[in-house]
Every structure is written in C-alpha cells, then in structure tokens.
C-alpha angles and dihedrals in degrees: 000000000000113000116253112244091245092062098050111106114235098032122116127230096258094048093082095065095039092051092045090053092047092049090052090049092051091050091049091048096056090051091061090081120075099193109114094204133023117173110313097346138075122214098262094045103079101056093047089046089054092052092050091048090052092052094049092043088056090054096045092041092053092048092048098042096244123162104274095207094052091046092048096050095040093048092047091054105027096107098030090124097033093112089066088068101094130180118334112262115242123200129224089271091059093247125125113261116239128207126223091280096050096256122136109258116236131201111244110254113201120207126246092232136029141230138158094296095050092046089053090046092055095041092051092048094236097153111128095025120116116252096253090061097040090042092055091050093048091047090053092052093047093048091047088055088050090056098253116156120253095246092056092044090052092054092050091048090051094050091050092049089050096050092090097042122012104190129187094285096047121133119251090246090051091051092049090051092045092052093046093048093047094047095049094050097042116017131056139006099321087052090049089053088051090049090055091053095045095044095050091043087057090051091049089056095046093050092044092055090061094042098256134119118240090193091061092043091052093052090057097038107035095129091052093048095046091049093059096035098051100034100040116012101042098046089049090047092050092048090052094049091049091050098042104036113023091066088052094062109120100198132054091233091051093052091048093051092045093051092046093051092048091053093045091051092050090053093047092049089051088054091049091051091050089054092059089082090064096032099150092060095033095059088056103039109006137075087276088065088069092047091047091052092051091049094050098045106056105134100125090313128206110212096204092051092048092048092052091052092049093045089052091049094061101030112131095006103128091186093062112062107139099068092046090050090054090047091051091055090047093048091051092053093044092058093045103254118156 
C-alpha cells in the first residue's frame, strides 16, 4: 500500500495537512472540465495517474537519495494544469506541430467552472503554456500561500518543469519525477490498462464514423478481437515502449523498474495468450476475465474503483487464482512498488 504521509522520512509535521489540502484541490480542479476525452486521456485518468506517479516517485526517490519533501510536493502538483492541454494542434500538412522544445503543441482548453487554480492560471496569463511550465508556476503560488520558503518553492517548480524533459542539468528530484511519469504512462500494467482504453476508444470512433457500434461488434466478435490484440498489437506495443522509453530513463532505479515492468508485462501477455485456447472459461475465471471487464466498462473509468470491485468479486474463492494474481501485480504497480 501507499505509505501514509506521516511515515515518509524527510517530511515535516505540517506537511501532512498541506499535502492533503493540495491533493483535494488537484482533484477538484480536474473535475472542472466536462469533456470525457481529450487526446489520449479520459477525464478520470489524470488524477489517478498523478497518484500513481507520486507513489512510484517515492520509491525511486528513496532509492536514489532524492529530497523526499521536494519529490512529494512536485509529484502531488505536477499535472495540476494538465487539463488545460487540449487537442494536439495539426498543421496544414497533417503533421503534429512541435514547439521549440520538441513537444507537441496543444490548443488551450478552458474549464466550464472555476476555482483557485483556474483563477491563478488566468491572473498569471498562463494560457498557451504547456502544463509542466504552468504547473510549476501554479505550484509556486500555492506553496507561497502555504508559507513555504522561496528556495523550497523553487526546487518544486524546477522538478515540475523537468517532469516532461529532464535534460543533462536536471535536478535529481526532476529526474525521479520524469522517470516515474514516463513509466506510469508508457510501461507496465497501468500503461496496459491505458492502452486498452485508448485502443477501444479508437475503434469506437472508427465504427461510429460509418454508423456502426463497436460495442455491439465486440460482444459478437470478442475471440477475434482478443486474438489480434494480444498476439499482434500488444507485443509490438511492448517492443516499442522498450525501445523508445527504457533508454530515456535518467536514474538507475527508474531503468530497473522499467525493465522489470516490461518483463512482467511480457509474461502476463503470454499467459493471456495461452488462455485464448479455453476462452469461454478464461473470460469468466481467468486473467482474461480482468481484461474483458476493463474492455466492457469504459465509460470514464476509474482504475482504482474497478480494481476494488474485481478484488471483491474473487475474494475467498480458492478455485479462482489467476485473476487475483493479475490484480495483485496491478495493485503493486498502482501504489508504486518496484
């Protein structure tokens, strides 16, 4: 389980309440937008992603000797303005437009409602800035209001700015946050869950454009879809993530976790493929039962809520072990264990 704030070495007595207040503010902020999907994320994704990143950043930060307070505050706030990053801007040539740092440029997406964060965002004129920059500025303002000294605020701001690109001069805390953020979004079981959501969302859109329902098609053609998805798409996806992201890890601990999660995911996908031979039983009592549930429940999902429901479903059933084993691995990665 995730460590309580009070048991994390390096944090001061007042940090618990400040961090709880900031976490509540971040959650409130992401609920100000009504759009269910923007780009590669659905509305409930970002806050849960931030919590997972914080858990993993604690682990990597401890292994690397990073400042626990800086890591905790930076991880808690690193995506506070992420919802402002709207659809990716595409040029006349159909290609995604890049900024001076090589990031995709996003249209600014304003919220339907306001709170302290959005008022700061507008007052500071942060529209058009990427969320690592605007997030650092907002974090600085919130921590100043909480009475944090300028030197500490500056280190948190720096780490948040570095979480999208940790160059050669990046701080250790920024590198820890970069590795944690990159791993969660791209490598391992939470990333596999995200891939399920994104892949099926893409199918929804394709079917809808021709007036058909992918949901209905999937009900009738689940074996066919799983065959291609698990045997072709996922192995290629894993290979790509290993090639594109593992070499970008900036800490030894981050690389070790990334490689471990890659290997675990390969093994789990092999198990899922082996279950295809007994699909009828597997989608009820095997690892594929978990995958099937995730595929069939995609209306702005919350991973932690879905995991709790599935864990409760199989609790105490000694005849069903494979889905609980998969959920245990997923739970460990969600809370940031190695």
